[in-house]
N, CA, C and O atoms as CSV, one atom per row, in Angstrom:
chain,resi,resn,atom,element,x,y,z
A,1,UNK,N,N,-6.473,2.105,-24.888
A,1,UNK,CA,C,-5.861,1.029,-24.370
A,1,UNK,C,C,-6.075,1.241,-22.891
A,1,UNK,O,O,-6.699,0.284,-22.434
A,2,UNK,N,N,-5.735,2.297,-21.824
A,2,UNK,CA,C,-6.287,2.268,-20.612
A,2,UNK,C,C,-7.248,2.398,-19.895
A,2,UNK,O,O,-7.182,2.449,-18.667
A,3,UNK,N,N,-8.537,2.487,-20.732
A,3,UNK,CA,C,-9.726,2.553,-20.077
A,3,UNK,C,C,-10.304,0.576,-20.339
A,3,UNK,O,O,-11.226,0.001,-19.760
A,4,UNK,N,N,-9.508,0.109,-21.209
A,4,UNK,CA,C,-10.103,-1.718,-20.843
A,4,UNK,C,C,-9.464,-2.552,-20.097
A,4,UNK,O,O,-8.241,-2.662,-20.016
A,5,UNK,N,N,-10.258,-3.148,-19.545
A,5,UNK,CA,C,-9.819,-4.191,-18.916
A,5,UNK,C,C,-8.972,-4.867,-18.773
A,5,UNK,O,O,-9.310,-5.804,-19.496
A,6,UNK,N,N,-7.721,-5.224,-18.209
A,6,UNK,CA,C,-6.088,-5.861,-18.593
A,6,UNK,C,C,-7.128,-7.153,-18.847
A,6,UNK,O,O,-7.920,-7.697,-18.078
A,7,UNK,N,N,-6.665,-7.509,-20.770
A,7,UNK,CA,C,-6.701,-9.279,-21.119
A,7,UNK,C,C,-6.679,-10.106,-20.157
A,7,UNK,O,O,-7.666,-10.817,-19.967
A,8,UNK,N,N,-5.201,-10.226,-19.081
A,8,UNK,CA,C,-4.116,-11.212,-18.750
A,8,UNK,C,C,-4.335,-10.657,-17.353
A,8,UNK,O,O,-4.747,-9.508,-17.190
A,9,UNK,N,N,-4.049,-11.498,-16.318
A,9,UNK,CA,C,-4.187,-12.058,-15.260
A,9,UNK,C,C,-3.293,-12.645,-14.518
A,9,UNK,O,O,-3.611,-13.832,-14.581
A,10,UNK,N,N,-1.727,-12.493,-13.388
A,10,UNK,CA,C,-1.118,-13.270,-13.552
A,10,UNK,C,C,-1.390,-13.092,-11.932
A,10,UNK,O,O,-1.244,-12.064,-11.270
A,11,UNK,N,N,-1.839,-14.428,-11.477
A,11,UNK,CA,C,-1.493,-14.652,-9.670
A,11,UNK,C,C,-0.560,-14.801,-9.398
A,11,UNK,O,O,0.148,-15.730,-9.788
A,12,UNK,N,N,-0.231,-13.876,-8.585
A,12,UNK,CA,C,1.533,-14.215,-8.097
A,12,UNK,C,C,2.068,-14.459,-6.390
A,12,UNK,O,O,1.245,-14.846,-5.561
A,13,UNK,N,N,2.894,-14.302,-6.168
A,13,UNK,CA,C,3.528,-14.652,-4.822
A,13,UNK,C,C,4.783,-14.366,-4.814
A,13,UNK,O,O,5.580,-14.923,-5.569
A,14,UNK,N,N,5.330,-12.863,-3.392
A,14,UNK,CA,C,6.245,-12.820,-3.565
A,14,UNK,C,C,7.437,-14.357,-3.341
A,14,UNK,O,O,7.604,-15.523,-2.984
A,15,UNK,N,N,7.862,-13.364,-3.789
A,15,UNK,CA,C,9.472,-14.557,-3.342
A,15,UNK,C,C,9.386,-16.234,-4.326
A,15,UNK,O,O,10.032,-17.253,-4.082
A,16,UNK,N,N,8.363,-16.010,-5.444
A,16,UNK,CA,C,8.605,-17.072,-6.300
A,16,UNK,C,C,9.125,-16.557,-7.389
A,16,UNK,O,O,8.911,-15.580,-8.106
A,17,UNK,N,N,10.022,-17.638,-7.338
A,17,UNK,CA,C,10.673,-17.869,-8.572
A,17,UNK,C,C,10.291,-17.936,-9.896
A,17,UNK,O,O,10.739,-17.389,-10.904
A,18,UNK,N,N,9.023,-19.007,-9.637
A,18,UNK,CA,C,8.370,-19.426,-10.939
A,18,UNK,C,C,7.674,-18.364,-11.005
A,18,UNK,O,O,7.242,-18.126,-12.133
A,19,UNK,N,N,7.360,-17.509,-10.058
A,19,UNK,CA,C,6.351,-16.074,-10.756
A,19,UNK,C,C,7.274,-14.895,-11.685
A,19,UNK,O,O,6.711,-13.979,-12.284
A,20,UNK,N,N,8.791,-15.093,-11.687
A,20,UNK,CA,C,8.899,-14.241,-11.551
A,20,UNK,C,C,9.430,-13.964,-13.457
A,20,UNK,O,O,9.493,-13.081,-14.313
A,21,UNK,N,N,9.729,-15.583,-13.218
A,21,UNK,CA,C,10.025,-16.055,-14.815
A,21,UNK,C,C,8.449,-16.005,-15.624
A,21,UNK,O,O,8.745,-16.216,-16.800
A,22,UNK,N,N,7.532,-15.897,-15.577
A,22,UNK,CA,C,6.195,-15.874,-15.540
A,22,UNK,C,C,5.562,-14.642,-15.939
A,22,UNK,O,O,4.692,-14.587,-16.808
A,23,UNK,N,N,6.190,-13.251,-15.034
A,23,UNK,CA,C,5.781,-12.112,-15.332
A,23,UNK,C,C,6.644,-11.272,-16.376
A,23,UNK,O,O,6.374,-10.362,-17.159
A,24,UNK,N,N,7.886,-12.025,-16.022
A,24,UNK,CA,C,8.515,-11.141,-17.151
A,24,UNK,C,C,8.210,-12.135,-19.109
A,24,UNK,O,O,8.607,-11.804,-20.227
A,25,UNK,N,N,7.623,-12.971,-18.786
A,25,UNK,CA,C,7.379,-13.052,-20.096
A,25,UNK,C,C,5.711,-12.508,-20.581
A,25,UNK,O,O,5.484,-12.093,-21.718
A,26,UNK,N,N,4.626,-12.606,-19.477
A,26,UNK,CA,C,3.767,-11.832,-19.726
A,26,UNK,C,C,3.822,-9.921,-20.232
A,26,UNK,O,O,3.217,-9.237,-21.057
A,27,UNK,N,N,4.881,-9.668,-19.215
A,27,UNK,CA,C,5.163,-8.557,-19.925
A,27,UNK,C,C,6.094,-8.463,-21.008
A,27,UNK,O,O,5.827,-7.338,-21.430
A,28,UNK,N,N,6.900,-8.851,-21.648
A,28,UNK,CA,C,6.669,-9.109,-23.079
A,28,UNK,C,C,6.121,-9.202,-24.288
A,28,UNK,O,O,6.179,-8.757,-25.435
A,29,UNK,N,N,5.262,-10.364,-23.212
A,29,UNK,CA,C,4.168,-10.183,-25.433
A,29,UNK,C,C,3.150,-9.182,-24.955
A,29,UNK,O,O,2.713,-8.270,-25.657
A,30,UNK,N,N,2.751,-9.457,-23.512
A,30,UNK,CA,C,1.673,-8.087,-23.317
A,30,UNK,C,C,2.385,-7.193,-24.062
A,30,UNK,O,O,1.765,-6.695,-25.002
A,31,UNK,N,N,3.809,-6.764,-23.859
A,31,UNK,CA,C,4.188,-5.160,-25.259
A,31,UNK,C,C,3.718,-5.933,-26.495
A,31,UNK,O,O,2.693,-5.711,-27.140
A,32,UNK,N,N,4.410,-6.642,-26.662
A,32,UNK,CA,C,4.842,-6.556,-27.794
A,32,UNK,C,C,3.274,-6.458,-27.996
A,32,UNK,O,O,2.922,-5.299,-28.216
A,33,UNK,N,N,1.967,-7.632,-27.972
A,33,UNK,CA,C,0.864,-7.119,-28.975
A,33,UNK,C,C,-0.038,-5.725,-28.157
A,33,UNK,O,O,-1.175,-5.758,-28.627
A,34,UNK,N,N,0.029,-5.033,-27.551
A,34,UNK,CA,C,-0.521,-4.206,-26.714
A,34,UNK,C,C,-1.281,-4.448,-25.517
A,34,UNK,O,O,-1.835,-3.434,-25.094
A,35,UNK,N,N,-1.461,-5.460,-24.872
A,35,UNK,CA,C,-2.315,-5.638,-24.261
A,35,UNK,C,C,-1.743,-5.224,-22.965
A,35,UNK,O,O,-0.555,-5.162,-22.646
A,36,UNK,N,N,-2.840,-4.939,-22.249
A,36,UNK,CA,C,-2.486,-4.956,-20.444
A,36,UNK,C,C,-2.416,-5.715,-19.827
A,36,UNK,O,O,-3.405,-6.382,-20.130
A,37,UNK,N,N,-1.703,-6.442,-18.711
A,37,UNK,CA,C,-1.952,-8.328,-17.697
A,37,UNK,C,C,-1.660,-6.481,-15.666
A,37,UNK,O,O,-1.326,-5.398,-15.187
A,38,UNK,N,N,-2.255,-7.919,-15.635
A,38,UNK,CA,C,-2.499,-7.276,-13.827
A,38,UNK,C,C,-1.919,-8.338,-13.369
A,38,UNK,O,O,-1.877,-9.451,-13.892
A,39,UNK,N,N,-1.247,-7.819,-11.900
A,39,UNK,CA,C,-0.285,-9.160,-11.861
A,39,UNK,C,C,-1.717,-8.442,-9.708
A,39,UNK,O,O,-2.070,-7.448,-9.074
A,40,UNK,N,N,-1.870,-10.490,-9.748
A,40,UNK,CA,C,-2.224,-9.955,-8.041
A,40,UNK,C,C,-1.824,-10.824,-7.423
A,40,UNK,O,O,-1.543,-11.947,-7.842
A,41,UNK,N,N,-1.715,-10.292,-5.985
A,41,UNK,CA,C,-1.169,-11.223,-4.989
A,41,UNK,C,C,-1.546,-11.912,-4.008
A,41,UNK,O,O,-1.949,-11.249,-3.053
A,42,UNK,N,N,-1.564,-13.342,-3.868
A,42,UNK,CA,C,-2.195,-14.139,-3.924
A,42,UNK,C,C,-2.014,-14.285,-2.074
A,42,UNK,O,O,-2.506,-15.143,-1.341
A,43,UNK,N,N,-1.333,-13.380,-1.794
A,43,UNK,CA,C,-0.567,-13.431,0.171
A,43,UNK,C,C,-1.624,-12.674,0.507
A,43,UNK,O,O,-1.895,-12.536,1.700
A,44,UNK,N,N,-2.377,-12.073,-0.463
A,44,UNK,CA,C,-3.474,-11.021,0.367
A,44,UNK,C,C,-4.691,-11.395,0.161
A,44,UNK,O,O,-5.266,-10.497,-0.454
A,45,UNK,N,N,-5.417,-12.328,0.379
A,45,UNK,CA,C,-6.055,-13.217,0.710
A,45,UNK,C,C,-6.578,-14.206,0.502
A,45,UNK,O,O,-6.581,-14.851,-0.547
A,46,UNK,N,N,-7.364,-14.560,2.046
A,46,UNK,CA,C,-7.366,-16.495,1.926
A,46,UNK,C,C,-7.811,-16.852,1.026
A,46,UNK,O,O,-7.490,-18.024,0.829
A,47,UNK,N,N,-8.483,-16.431,0.238
A,47,UNK,CA,C,-9.705,-17.165,-0.525
A,47,UNK,C,C,-8.708,-16.927,-1.850
A,47,UNK,O,O,-9.204,-17.305,-2.911
A,48,UNK,N,N,-7.849,-16.557,-1.896
A,48,UNK,CA,C,-7.023,-16.850,-3.154
A,48,UNK,C,C,-6.064,-17.928,-3.165
A,48,UNK,O,O,-5.735,-18.665,-4.095
A,49,UNK,N,N,-5.573,-17.879,-1.653
A,49,UNK,CA,C,-4.460,-18.880,-1.289
A,49,UNK,C,C,-4.967,-20.198,-0.833
A,49,UNK,O,O,-4.350,-21.234,-0.583
A,50,UNK,N,N,-6.125,-19.943,-0.786
A,50,UNK,CA,C,-6.800,-21.481,-0.184
A,50,UNK,C,C,-7.046,-22.047,-2.020
A,50,UNK,O,O,-6.738,-23.229,-2.175
A,51,UNK,N,N,-7.544,-21.323,-3.307
A,51,UNK,CA,C,-7.651,-21.481,-4.056
A,51,UNK,C,C,-7.016,-22.276,-5.653
A,51,UNK,O,O,-7.452,-22.923,-6.606
A,52,UNK,N,N,-5.424,-21.569,-5.019
A,52,UNK,CA,C,-4.150,-21.768,-6.133
A,52,UNK,C,C,-3.133,-22.241,-4.957
A,52,UNK,O,O,-2.019,-22.516,-5.402
A,53,UNK,N,N,-3.209,-22.324,-4.196
A,53,UNK,CA,C,-2.187,-22.844,-3.312
A,53,UNK,C,C,-0.827,-22.658,-4.002
A,53,UNK,O,O,-0.608,-21.896,-4.943
A,54,UNK,N,N,-0.233,-23.204,-3.591
A,54,UNK,CA,C,1.046,-23.943,-4.564
A,54,UNK,C,C,0.517,-24.148,-6.243
A,54,UNK,O,O,1.339,-24.976,-6.635
A,55,UNK,N,N,-0.240,-23.901,-7.227
A,55,UNK,CA,C,-0.110,-23.766,-8.669
A,55,UNK,C,C,-0.010,-22.295,-9.329
A,55,UNK,O,O,-0.613,-21.821,-10.292
A,56,UNK,N,N,0.983,-21.729,-8.455
A,56,UNK,CA,C,1.581,-20.647,-8.799
A,56,UNK,C,C,2.264,-20.679,-9.806
A,56,UNK,O,O,2.426,-21.807,-10.272
A,57,UNK,N,N,2.872,-19.611,-10.483
A,57,UNK,CA,C,1.905,-18.370,-10.755
A,57,UNK,C,C,0.683,-19.168,-12.210
A,57,UNK,O,O,0.894,-19.925,-13.157
A,58,UNK,N,N,-0.294,-18.614,-11.777
A,58,UNK,CA,C,-1.364,-18.883,-12.721
A,58,UNK,C,C,-1.696,-17.892,-12.864
A,58,UNK,O,O,-1.870,-16.974,-12.062
A,59,UNK,N,N,-1.974,-18.046,-15.115
A,59,UNK,CA,C,-2.480,-16.429,-15.719
A,59,UNK,C,C,-4.255,-16.890,-16.198
A,59,UNK,O,O,-4.767,-17.973,-16.482
A,60,UNK,N,N,-4.537,-16.162,-16.151
A,60,UNK,CA,C,-5.855,-16.053,-16.876
A,60,UNK,C,C,-6.225,-14.818,-18.378
A,60,UNK,O,O,-6.103,-13.593,-18.404
A,61,UNK,N,N,-6.702,-15.804,-19.493
A,61,UNK,CA,C,-6.782,-14.688,-20.152
A,61,UNK,C,C,-7.966,-15.135,-20.583
A,61,UNK,O,O,-8.629,-16.133,-20.867
A,62,UNK,N,N,-7.927,-12.788,-20.436
A,62,UNK,CA,C,-10.025,-13.270,-20.680
A,62,UNK,C,C,-10.864,-13.818,-18.949
A,62,UNK,O,O,-12.073,-13.712,-19.155
A,63,UNK,N,N,-10.736,-14.096,-18.122
A,63,UNK,CA,C,-11.109,-14.484,-18.034
A,63,UNK,C,C,-11.323,-16.159,-17.434
A,63,UNK,O,O,-12.073,-16.487,-16.514
A,64,UNK,N,N,-10.212,-17.295,-18.452
A,64,UNK,CA,C,-10.110,-18.400,-18.562
A,64,UNK,C,C,-8.860,-18.802,-18.066
A,64,UNK,O,O,-7.926,-18.130,-18.503
A,65,UNK,N,N,-8.486,-19.939,-17.073
A,65,UNK,CA,C,-7.511,-19.824,-16.744
A,65,UNK,C,C,-7.125,-20.481,-17.867
A,65,UNK,O,O,-7.878,-21.262,-18.450
A,66,UNK,N,N,-5.370,-20.093,-18.431
A,66,UNK,CA,C,-4.406,-20.283,-19.556
A,66,UNK,C,C,-3.620,-21.359,-18.759
A,66,UNK,O,O,-3.581,-22.569,-18.982
A,67,UNK,N,N,-2.898,-20.532,-17.615
A,67,UNK,CA,C,-1.268,-21.941,-17.499
A,67,UNK,C,C,-1.090,-21.629,-15.993
A,67,UNK,O,O,-1.425,-20.656,-15.318
A,68,UNK,N,N,-0.518,-22.658,-15.725
A,68,UNK,CA,C,-0.432,-22.599,-13.885
A,68,UNK,C,C,1.310,-22.750,-14.377
A,68,UNK,O,O,1.642,-22.792,-15.562
A,69,UNK,N,N,2.111,-22.807,-13.440
A,69,UNK,CA,C,3.764,-22.561,-13.204
A,69,UNK,C,C,4.466,-21.926,-13.789
A,69,UNK,O,O,5.055,-20.917,-13.401
A,70,UNK,N,N,4.517,-22.642,-15.238
A,70,UNK,CA,C,5.163,-21.570,-16.374
A,70,UNK,C,C,4.384,-21.406,-17.435
A,70,UNK,O,O,3.343,-22.004,-17.703
A,71,UNK,N,N,5.071,-20.353,-18.182
A,71,UNK,CA,C,3.954,-19.033,-19.749
A,71,UNK,C,C,4.772,-19.402,-20.963
A,71,UNK,O,O,5.930,-19.022,-21.142
A,72,UNK,N,N,4.154,-20.094,-21.700
A,72,UNK,CA,C,4.295,-20.424,-22.783
A,72,UNK,C,C,4.503,-19.358,-23.488
A,72,UNK,O,O,4.124,-19.837,-24.557
A,73,UNK,N,N,4.917,-17.883,-23.853
A,73,UNK,CA,C,5.688,-17.257,-24.226
A,73,UNK,C,C,4.287,-17.795,-25.729
A,73,UNK,O,O,3.156,-17.320,-25.826
A,74,UNK,N,N,4.894,-18.819,-26.621
A,74,UNK,CA,C,3.597,-18.268,-28.545
A,74,UNK,C,C,2.066,-19.206,-28.133
A,74,UNK,O,O,1.141,-19.140,-28.942
A,75,UNK,N,N,1.889,-20.088,-26.794
A,75,UNK,CA,C,0.612,-20.201,-26.717
A,75,UNK,C,C,0.332,-19.347,-26.319
A,75,UNK,O,O,-0.837,-19.228,-26.684
A,76,UNK,N,N,0.754,-17.960,-25.346
A,76,UNK,CA,C,0.240,-16.850,-24.496
A,76,UNK,C,C,-0.329,-15.886,-26.192
A,76,UNK,O,O,-1.510,-15.580,-26.361
A,77,UNK,N,N,0.734,-15.574,-27.201
A,77,UNK,CA,C,0.699,-15.235,-27.963
A,77,UNK,C,C,-0.286,-15.697,-28.339
A,77,UNK,O,O,-1.012,-14.824,-28.814
A,78,UNK,N,N,-0.719,-16.697,-28.373
A,78,UNK,CA,C,-2.244,-17.064,-29.642
A,78,UNK,C,C,-3.440,-17.600,-28.823
A,78,UNK,O,O,-4.473,-18.250,-28.986
A,79,UNK,N,N,-3.030,-17.234,-28.255
A,79,UNK,CA,C,-4.713,-16.514,-27.242
A,79,UNK,C,C,-5.167,-15.438,-27.107
A,79,UNK,O,O,-6.298,-15.115,-26.743
A,80,UNK,N,N,-4.225,-14.767,-27.423
A,80,UNK,CA,C,-4.474,-12.422,-26.980
A,80,UNK,C,C,-4.666,-12.839,-28.879
A,80,UNK,O,O,-5.048,-11.813,-29.441
A,81,UNK,N,N,-4.554,-13.626,-29.556
A,81,UNK,CA,C,-4.584,-13.070,-31.125
A,81,UNK,C,C,-6.179,-13.070,-31.478
A,81,UNK,O,O,-6.566,-12.706,-32.588
């Protein structure tokens, strides 16, 4: 599993309560399904800040945008199935 790239990317920023909520859901669903996720802090890149702005958190699954603001656990499970 460690050799595979993460299927889920979570774009977030520090101090964002929606990001904290999304991280919890992503962690739980990925743990259930044996998947990895990576979290990217958009404040480390002006390009990411321009791209996502206030529409964070943003989740991507397999390179495609999945959700923003809130992560629905059932929808995330389905996307990873």
